[in-house]
N, C-alpha and C positions, 0 to 999 in steps of 0.2 A: 508593366512592371509587377504591379500588385495581382494581376490575373495569373501570370506564370508563377508566383510565389505561392498562390492558392492552389494552383492545379498541380503542383509538385506533390501536394498531399494525397493524390491518388495512389502513388506507390510507397506511401507510407508504411503501410501494413508489411509488404513483402520486403522493403528496405530494412525496416527494423528488425525483422525476423533473420535477416543475412547480416548486417552489420550492427554494430553497437551505436548508442547515440554519440558516443566520443568520436568514433570514426566519422560519423556522418557530419558531425559538428566542425570536424578539421577540413574535410573537403568543402563544406558550405562556406567556412570563413576564407578559405584561399580562393574560392569563386568570386565571393563579394569582394575581396581585395583587387582580383584581376580586372574585375567589371568596372570598378571605380577607376583604377588606375588607367586602364584602356581609353575611358570616356574623357579623360583630359585630353587625349588627342584627336578625338571624333570632330568631323567637320560637316557631316551630312546627318540626315535624319536616319537614313538606314543604318548607318554605324551607331547611331544612338541607340537604335532598336536592338541591335547586336549585343553591344556592350553593356549598356545600362539595363534596358528591360530584359534581356535573356540571360545573360551571364551574371549580372548583380542580382535580378530577381530570384533566380533559381538558387543561388547561393543564399540569399536571405531567408527564403523559403525552407531551405535545408536546417539553417541556423535556428529558426523560430521552432520547429518541429523537434529539434534536438534538446533545445532548452526546455521547451515545455514538457517532454518525456522525462528529462532528468530531473525536475523539480518534482514531479508526480512520483517518480520512483525513489527518490532520496527521502522524500517527506510523507509522512501519513498523518499523525497527530497534529503535527505543526505546518501542515500544508497551507492553511490560510496564511498564516505569517509569512511564510516563504513567498507565497504569491503576492502578497501585499508589499513586501520589500522590493521584489521585482519590479513591478509595475509602477512603484514610487519613483525608482531610479529611472525607469523609462520614461516618466512624466515629466521629470527634470530636464530631458533633453530638448524638448521643445522651447522651454523656457531659457535655458543657457546658450545652445549652439547658435540661435541667430545673431545673438550680439558677437559671438567668436567669430562667425562668419563675416560680419561686416569689418571686425577688425583685420581678418587676414585678406579679405579683398582689397583694403587700402594699402596693405603692405605688398602683398605678392600676386595679386591680379587674380582672374577666374580660375586660368590653369595650375597656378601655384597653389590655390586653394584646395582644388579638386585633388591635387597629389598629396596635400598634408592630410585631407580627410582621408585619402586611400591607406595613407600610413597609419592613421588613428584606427580605421577599421581593421588593419593587419592585427591589431592587439587582440582580436577576437580569436585568433588562432592559439595565443598562450592561453586565453580564458579556455577554450576547448580542451586543452591538455589537461585541466583540473577535473574534466567529467569523467572520472575513472568509473569502470564498472562496479556495480554493488559486489559482485562475487568476489572481486579482489579482497574485500573486507569482511565478508560474510563468514560464519564459521562453516566447518566441513565436517558434519555430523557423522558422515560414512567413515572417515578415518578414525574418529574418536570411538566409534562403535566396534571397529576392527581392533583397535589398541586395547579397549577393555577386554574383548574377547581372548586376546592374547594373553592379557594379564591373569584372567581367571584360569586359563590353561596352565599357565606357569606356576601358579599358587595352588593347583589342584592337589589333593593328597587322597590316597585310596583308603578304604576302610581298616585296613592293617595298620597304616601309619597313624592314623586318627586314634585308634585305640589305643596305641603304644604310647602316645602322648598324654593319654588319660592317668594322672595321678591318682592314687589311692589315697581318699581323704577320709577322715572320721570327724566325729562330732566335736571334738575338741582340737581340731586344726587350727592354726592361726589365720586361715583366710576366711573371708566372710563367705558363706555358702549360701546365702539368699540369691535368688536370681531376680534382678530387677525386672526382667522382660515377662516374669510368670509370679504374679503377686499370689497365685494360688497355692504356690509350693513353699512353705516355710522354711526358715533356716535360723541359723544363730551366728551372732557376731560376738566374739569374745573379747570383752574389755580388759579383764584382767585374769590370770590363770584361775580356772575355777568358778568364774563369775559370769555366768551367760546372761546376756541380755535378750529378750524377745524380739523376734524380728519384727520389721514394720508392717509385714502381712496381717499382723494381728493387732495394730496400734489404734484402730479405728479410723485411720485416715484413707490408707491405701486398701484396707482389708476387708477382709473377709468375715463375715457373720455366720459362716456355716458350723453348723454343730458338730460334735464329734460322732454324731449318728448318721450325719448326712454323708453320702459318698462324694467326695468332690471330684470334679473332672481334672485328674492330673495330666498336666501337659508335660512333654519330655524336656529335658535338659538338652545342652548341646550335643551331648553323646547320643541321645536317642535321635535328635534330628538327622544325624549322619549314619543312621542305619541303611543298609542296602536293601534292595527290593525282596531279596530272598530271606532276609533276616525278618522283614515285615510279615512274609507269607508264613515263617515259622512261627511268629509270634501270634498269628491268627488261629493257630491249631494248640496253643498251649492251654491246658486245662485250667479252669477257675482262676482266669484272669481277672476279672472284675473284684473278686474277693481280695487279689493282691493289692490292686490300687485303690481299694476302699477302706485300706488299714487306717485306723485312726490315729495311730502313732507314727508321725512323719519322720522322726529323729533319724533312723537308720536306713532312711528310703535311698540315699545317695549311694551309701556303702553296698546295699543289697543290689542296687542297678548296677554298679560296677561289677560286683561279683557275678552277676547273670551274665555281662557281656564276656567276662573273662572265661566264664565256663563254656559260653557258645563258641569261643574262639578254640578252647581246648578241644571241644567236640568236634569242631570242623577240621582241626589239626589231624585228628585221628584218620579222617577220611581223606582229607587233602592238606598236603603241608601248606601251612600259613606262610606268606611271605608278602613283600612289598611288590605291588601292582602298578605303581605310579607311571613308569614309564609306558606300560602297555595301555593303561588307560588315557594317558594323555595323547599318545599316538592315536587313539581311537577318536577322542575329541577333535584333535586336528583333523582328522580325515573327514569328521562329519561337518565341520566348518566349511572345509574346501569343496565337498559335495554341495553343501548348501550355496555357497557361491558360485558354482558352475550351474547349478538349476537356475539361480537368478540371472545369470549372464545368458542362459539358453532361452529363459522367459523373455528377456528384453529383446534378444535377437529374434524371437519368433514375431514379437509384437512389431519389430522395425520390417521385418519381410511382410507381414500382413499389410501395414500401412502401404509399403511400396507397391503391393499387388493391387490394393484398392485404388491407388493412383492411377496405376497403368490402366485400369478399367474405366476411368473417369473420361466423360465427353470434353471436346474442347471447350463448351460452354461452362461445365462444371470446374475445369481448370482455372478458367477466368475468375470464377466466384471465389475459389479458395485462394487464388492468387492475392486478389484484392480485397479478401474478406468481406465479400457482398452479402454474407448472411445477416449482417447487421441491419439490412434494410427489411429484414422480415418482422424486426421487433417495432411494433407500433409506438411503444413509449420512446425508443431511441429517436425514430423519425419526427414525433412530435416535439421532442426536445430539441432537435437540432433545427427543424423548421422555425420553430418558435424563437430560439435564440438568434437565428440568423436575420430574421425579418426584423426583430427589435433592434438587434445591433445595426441594422442597415439604415433604420429610422434614425437612431439616435446618433450615427456618424454622419449622415446627411445634414441633419438638423446643425452638428457642430461645424460642418463647412459652411452652410447658409447662414450661420448667426450674425456675421457682419453685415451682409446684404439685408438679413430680416431687420435689424436693427436701424440700419440705414433708411430702409423704406419706411420705418415708424417716425422718422424725423430726427434721430440722434445723431450728434456730431461724432467725428472720428475719436476725439478725446473720451467722450462718454462710452463709446463703444469698447475702446481699449480697457477702460476701467472696469466696466462689466465683465470682459473677457478675463480679465486678471483675477477678479473677485471669484469668477466660476472655476479658474484653474487652480487658485490656492486652496479653495474649499476640496476641490478633487483630491489633488496631492495630499492634503491633511488627513482625508477620509481614507485613503489608500494606505496611508502609514498607520494612523491609529485604529481604524476599523478593526483588523483581526485582534487587538488587544481588548478593545472596548466590547467585542461580540464574542470572546472566547467563553464566558459562561451563559451565553444565550443559546437555549436548545432549539434553533431553528437550521433547517437544512440550506445547502448552498442554493436550491433553487427557490425557496421562498424569499431569502435574502436578494437574490438576483431581481425577483419580481417586485421586491420593495423599492429597490433601486430605480428599476423602470418605471415604476408607477408615479415616483418622486419627478422623474423628468418629464413625464406626460403632464402631470398636473401643473408643473412649472412652464412647460411649452404652452399649453392650453391658457393659462392665466395670463401669460405675456401678450397675448392677442388681444385681451379685454382692457388693459391699463394704459393710461397715458402718463401715469406718474413714473419718473424716473427712478426715485427712490424704493418704489414697489418693484421695478424691474431689477434692482440690484439685490433685494430680498428674494425675489424669484429665481435669479441667477444663482444665489447661494443655495437654495433648494435643488436647482438642476445639478451644480456641483457635487452636492451630497449625493443625489442618485447617480451621476457618473462614477463617483468614487465606488460606490457599493457595487454597481455593474461592472467595473474594470476589475474588482477583486474577485467575484464569484462567477463571472463569465467563464474562467479558464477552469473552474473547479466542478461544474455540472456535468459534463461528460465524464470525467476521471471517476467522480463518486458513483456513477451508474455502471459503467462497462469495468470488466476485468482489466487489469494492468496489462497484460499479454496482448488484448485487444485494443488498447488505447491508441498505438499508432494508426490503426487502421480507422478508427472511429474519429480520430482527429482529421484524417485526411479526407474522409467522407463529409466532415463537418465544412473543411475549406472549400470542398467542391460545390457544396450548397451555397457557400458564400458567393462564389463565383456566379453561379446560376442566377441567384436572387439579384446580384448587382447588375447582371447583363439584361436581366428581365425587367426588373422594377426600376432600375435607373432611369432609361428613357421614358418611362410612363410619369416618374416623378417630375421630370424635366417639362414634360407637356404639360402636367397639371399646374405647374408653376408658371409658365409662360402664359397659359390661357386665363388663369383665375388669381394669381398673385401669391405672395408668401403665406398669408393667413391661411388660406385654403390647403397650401402644400403642409402646414404645420397639422391641420385638422386631418388631412389626410394620413399623414404619419401616425398620428394617434388613434386614428381608426384601425389601421394595420397592426398596431401594438396591442390595443384592447382585444381584437380578434385572436391574437395568439394567447393572450392570457387567458381568455375565455376557453380555448382549447384546452390548455394546461389544466384550469380549473375543472372543466367537464371530466378530464380523464381521471384526476385525482379522486372526485366523488365517485365515479364509476368504479373504480378499484377498490374504494373504501367499502361501498354497498355490497360488492361481490365477497370481499374478505369477510365481512360480518355474515354473510349468507352462508359462507362455507363453514365459518366457525359454529353457526347455529345448527347446520346440518350434522357437524362432527359431533356437538354436544348432543343432539338428539339420537343418534346412532349409539352413543356410549351409554 
């Protein structure tokens, strides 16, 4: 069952490119329910292989992959907390459901208990309905941009209409003629008739300390900003322009500027009758926007056709590589991460399975073993829940925190083999529970923090494949070591594997730092 649940990860990349994680979770939940329901009526080993191992195993693998992708898609800054909550609730299952199973078996028997668990598993279908695609709630910038463009076209006015709206204002008008956007252009604000107040441009806070003999750089008012290109060309040929703008008396500048524009319009009306061209210019802008849209659509279509042509020229092996996203195997860091996590998780899980037998071989009774296991599980769940909050301000990566958890587990495992005190064993199991909590929280976060989100399904699937390979290859080896040399040697064998993978991680990290410093030094020397 676990092998099939892991092997389903081989098609994760292609599956999640075609379907959303919501659709995959719905199918997986139905398959899991079907497998459990049918297993209640199984009578032979082959029937259990088909119903429980195959149907239920594949359904569980689909649900696990969908939930992992959903958490990493929905959360970014709070991903640690979300993962901690998820695995905290998951860790409560092995604590609560054994007692529920005993109660159900007493009242309903084995078949009735399995049917009840199948009904409970069907609730996963309703949970999968809540995994709505992010696109449903994300903003749509393209529609907003098109709406803004339409608003700009609707509010557009030609030069003639803009000039007609320009009112003739004088120095003693009742409006405040100072331009807030242009502190170099002075103006007047009338408090009382005939009582001018100097503008803020010269009050020492906003303003200008230019002398009257200095030629200020006069920036245009709103009317000047709306001049057409033809007027700008005409302005460039006007004689003695600088002398006009360097006048020390700014009092009549706005009036003179307005008169200049009126004179231009009157001159232009002699050769070409001045009239409103808003409709023509709006139509021209609309045509430009439509042409830009057509060009963008043509460009996208060309890219699609180019991609289809490239796919048609691929060999069969290249299509397999693209389908399963096997290019990830060319990344040494990805391989190092996946293999290291797989081996360390393999050792930690096998130690968890063998823990009762190990403690029994050391001479502890069932009551002491159950207390030690309960202490470890309690610390584990507490760290899963409180860890993301406690480590929120800690500036350490997911890989480092995962390694700290694995190191704590390894130290606890090794120390257990050298002590005969039960109290020391309880303290060491608290340390192991602490490490298990860190390992559980940060193990699902290492790969998502390294690969892009669009390649995460394929990366997770390859990780599951590595899990299956390591379990099939190292599992028999671990069993042989246990049979020949005992549990103490098994613990040391697991610790050696863990130390080797951590050493590979450390070597790669140091090598990349050295290469980065070397590249930085070469760039500094070249500059």
